[in-house]
C-alpha positions in Angstrom: -18.8 20.9 -11.0 -15.5 20.3 -9.2 -16.8 22.0 -6.0 -20.0 19.8 -6.2 -17.9 16.7 -6.6 -15.8 17.7 -3.6 -18.9 18.3 -1.5 -20.4 15.0 -2.5 -17.2 13.1 -1.7 -16.9 14.9 1.6 -20.5 14.0 2.7 -19.9 10.4 1.6 -16.7 10.3 3.6 -18.3 11.7 6.8 -21.6 9.8 6.7 -20.8 6.6 4.8 -17.3 5.8 6.0 -16.8 7.7 9.2 -13.1 8.2 8.7 -11.1 10.1 11.3 -8.9 13.1 10.2 -5.5 13.1 11.6 -1.9 14.2 10.8 0.7 11.9 9.5 4.0 12.0 11.4 6.8 9.7 10.3 7.4 7.4 7.3 9.9 4.7 6.6 12.7 5.2 4.0 13.9 2.3 1.9 17.4 2.3 0.4 16.8 0.2 -2.8 19.5 -2.2 -1.6 18.1 -4.6 0.9 15.6 -2.8 3.2 12.2 -4.6 3.7 9.4 -5.1 6.2 7.7 -8.5 6.4 4.4 -9.4 8.1 4.5 -13.2 8.2 1.5 -15.1 6.7 -0.4 -11.9 6.0 -2.4 -13.7 3.3 -4.3 -15.6 6.0 -6.2 -12.4 6.7 -7.7 -12.3 3.2 -7.6 -16.0 2.3 -10.7 -17.3 0.4 -12.2 -13.8 0.2 -13.4 -12.5 -3.2 -13.2 -8.9 -1.9 -9.8 -7.4 -1.1 -8.2 -3.9 -1.0 -4.7 -2.6 -0.5 -3.8 1.1 0.1 -0.6 3.0 0.6 1.1 6.4 0.5 4.2 6.1 -1.6 7.1 8.4 -2.3 8.8 7.1 -5.5 12.5 7.9 -6.3 13.6 5.4 -8.9 13.9 7.3 -12.3 14.0 4.1 -14.4 12.7 1.0 -12.8 13.1 -2.1 -15.0 14.1 -5.7 -14.5 15.8 -6.6 -12.3 15.3 -3.3 -10.6 11.5 -2.9 -10.4 10.5 -1.5 -7.1 8.2 -3.6 -4.9 5.9 -1.3 -2.9 3.6 -3.5 -0.8 1.5 -6.7 -1.0 1.6 -10.5 -1.3 3.4 -12.2 -4.2 4.4 -15.9 -4.7 4.2 -15.8 -8.6 2.2 -19.0 -8.6 -1.3 -18.8 -6.9 -1.3 -15.8 -4.5 -0.5 -12.3 -5.8 -2.1 -9.0 -4.7 0.4 -6.2 -4.8 1.6 -2.7 -6.0 4.9 -2.3 -7.9 6.7 0.7 -9.3 6.9 -0.4 -13.0 8.3 2.5 -14.9 9.2 6.1 -14.0 5.6 7.2 -14.2 3.6 4.0 -13.9 2.4 1.5 -11.3 1.7 -2.2 -11.9 -1.0 -3.8 -9.8 -1.7 -7.5 -9.9 -4.1 -10.0 -8.6 -3.3 -13.7 -9.2 -5.9 -16.2 -8.0 -5.5 -19.7 -6.6 -5.7 -21.3 -10.0 -2.7 -19.3 -11.2 -4.5 -16.9 -13.4 -3.2 -13.3 -13.1 -4.9 -10.0 -13.8 -2.8 -6.9 -14.2 -3.6 -3.2 -14.4 -1.1 -0.4 -15.2 -1.7 3.0 -13.7 0.0 6.0 -15.3 0.8 9.5 -14.4 2.5 9.0 -11.0 5.3 11.4 -10.3 8.7 11.0 -8.7 9.8 12.7 -5.5 6.3 13.5 -4.2 3.8 11.7 -2.1 1.2 9.7 -4.0 -1.7 7.7 -2.7 -2.4 4.3 -4.3 -5.4 1.9 -3.7 -6.0 -1.5 -5.3 -9.4 -3.1 -5.0 -10.9 -6.4 -6.1 -14.7 -6.9 -5.7 -15.0 -10.5 -7.2 -15.5 -9.3 -10.8 -13.3 -6.3 -11.3 -9.7 -5.3 -10.3 -9.3 -1.5 -10.0 -6.4 0.8 -9.3 -6.9 4.3 -7.9 -4.3 7.1 -7.8 -4.7 10.0 -5.5 -8.3 9.1 -4.7 -9.5 8.7 -8.3 -10.0 5.6 -10.5 -7.1 5.2 -12.9 -7.7 1.8 -14.6 -9.7 -1.4 -14.1 -10.1 -4.9 -15.7 -12.4 -7.9 -15.3 -11.0 -10.4 -12.8 -12.2 -13.5 -10.9 -11.3 -16.1 -8.3 -9.7 -15.8 -4.9 -6.5 -16.4 -3.0 -6.7 -19.6 -0.9 -3.2 -19.7 0.5 -3.0 -18.7 4.2 0.8 -18.8 4.4 2.2 -16.1 2.1 4.0 -13.2 3.8 2.9 -9.6 3.3 5.8 -7.5 2.1 6.6 -3.8 2.3 9.5 -2.3 0.4 10.2 -5.5 -1.6 8.5 -8.1 -3.7 10.0 -11.3 -4.9 10.2 -12.7 -8.4 11.6 -16.2 -8.1 15.0 -15.5 -6.6 15.0 -11.8 -7.6 14.2 -9.1 -5.0 12.5 -6.0 -6.2 13.9 -3.6 -3.6 12.1 -0.2 -3.2 13.8 3.2 -3.6 11.6 5.6 -1.7 9.3 6.0 1.3 6.2 4.3 2.5 3.5 5.5 4.9 0.0 4.4 5.9 -0.2 0.9 4.4 -3.5 -1.0 4.9 -5.0 -4.4 3.9 -8.7 -5.0 3.8 -11.0 -7.9 3.5 -13.4 -5.8 1.5 -13.5 -4.0 -1.8 -13.4 -0.3 -0.8 -15.8 1.9 -2.7 -14.8 4.9 -4.8 -16.1 7.2 -2.0 -14.2 5.3 0.7 -10.9 5.5 -1.2 -11.4 9.2 -1.8 -12.1 9.5 2.0 -8.9 7.6 2.9 -6.9 9.8 0.5 -8.3 13.0 2.1 -8.7 12.0 5.7 -6.9 8.7 6.6 -8.0 5.2 7.5 -10.7 4.4 10.1 -8.9 2.0 12.3 -12.2 0.8 13.8 -13.5 -0.7 10.6 -14.1 -4.4 11.0 -13.0 -5.3 7.5 -9.6 -3.6 8.0 -7.1 -6.4 8.6 -3.7 -4.6 8.6 -2.9 -1.0 9.3 0.7 0.4 9.6 1.0 4.1 10.3 4.8 4.2 10.3 4.8 6.7 13.1 7.6 5.1 15.2 11.0 6.5 16.0 12.5 10.0 15.7 12.7 11.2 12.1 16.4 11.0 11.0 17.4 10.1 14.6 19.0 7.0 16.2 16.3 4.4 16.0 18.4 1.2 16.1 16.2 -0.2 18.9 13.0 0.1 16.9 12.8 -2.9 14.6 9.1 -3.7 14.7 6.4 -2.0 12.7 3.2 -2.3 14.8 -0.1 -3.2 13.2 -2.7 -0.9 14.6 -5.3 -3.7 14.2 -3.1 -5.9 16.4 -3.2 -8.8 13.9 0.4 -9.1 12.5 3.3 -6.8 13.3 5.9 -6.2 10.7 9.6 -7.0 11.2 12.2 -4.6 9.8 15.2 -6.1 8.0 18.5 -4.5 7.1 17.6 -0.9 7.8 20.4 1.4 9.1 18.0 3.1 11.4 20.2 6.2 11.8 20.5 9.2 9.5 18.4 10.6 6.7 18.0 7.3 4.8 17.1 3.7 5.5 15.4 5.0 8.6 12.3 6.5 10.1 11.9 9.9 8.4 9.3 12.7 8.2 6.1 11.5 6.5 3.4 13.4 4.6 2.1 16.3 6.7 -1.5 15.4 6.6 -4.3 13.8 4.5 -6.4 16.8 3.8 -6.1 18.1 0.2 -7.7 21.2 -1.1 -9.2 21.9 -4.5 
């Protein structure tokens, strides 16, 4: 049965999604103190849409996240009328939230994530359901409704704001993407195994974090290019030298074997 599922998902990936297989190179390490990347007004790319997706490879290190030291991973958050984000909620769980323009929030908690290893996360909203996927498989979902109308909220990586509190991230990020479409189960499994198809018209942001020299002197590289050429991210407060708070080695590749 497992082999059959793998075959079906592979066919769906190659035929239905046309993703391109490629190796990851670098990632970005966040120091849990003040490192962050900001793509200004990222919400403009999904404003008024009732279908949204967010994906990321994450490497979690915080053994006990809790207020005020939750770890913001990636997304949009103003705590009023525009939230769509992923957050390291406890040692082995992820909080994912969608808050619509009327201020109603919908939360899912994903469990079973591990520290000090690469994990793939995907959050989707299709107009009726908010779903969280972990390593290519559906983990949890709830009914949801509405849309985000604000076009001025920043897209954060490595931090999320709660009023005046920063939820700094302790770990590494790679391959972050934002979509103006609810990705299907097969598409998410395809991204987990093979990577993101940069030519997809519903893909609005894609950061591959392949800049710099891993662990080297990267002080001149303070921009995170968006491969869709919509909004580049700006790096803030990174040391950009050494083995932390810098460009570091990423996940070797997307292919997983069963």
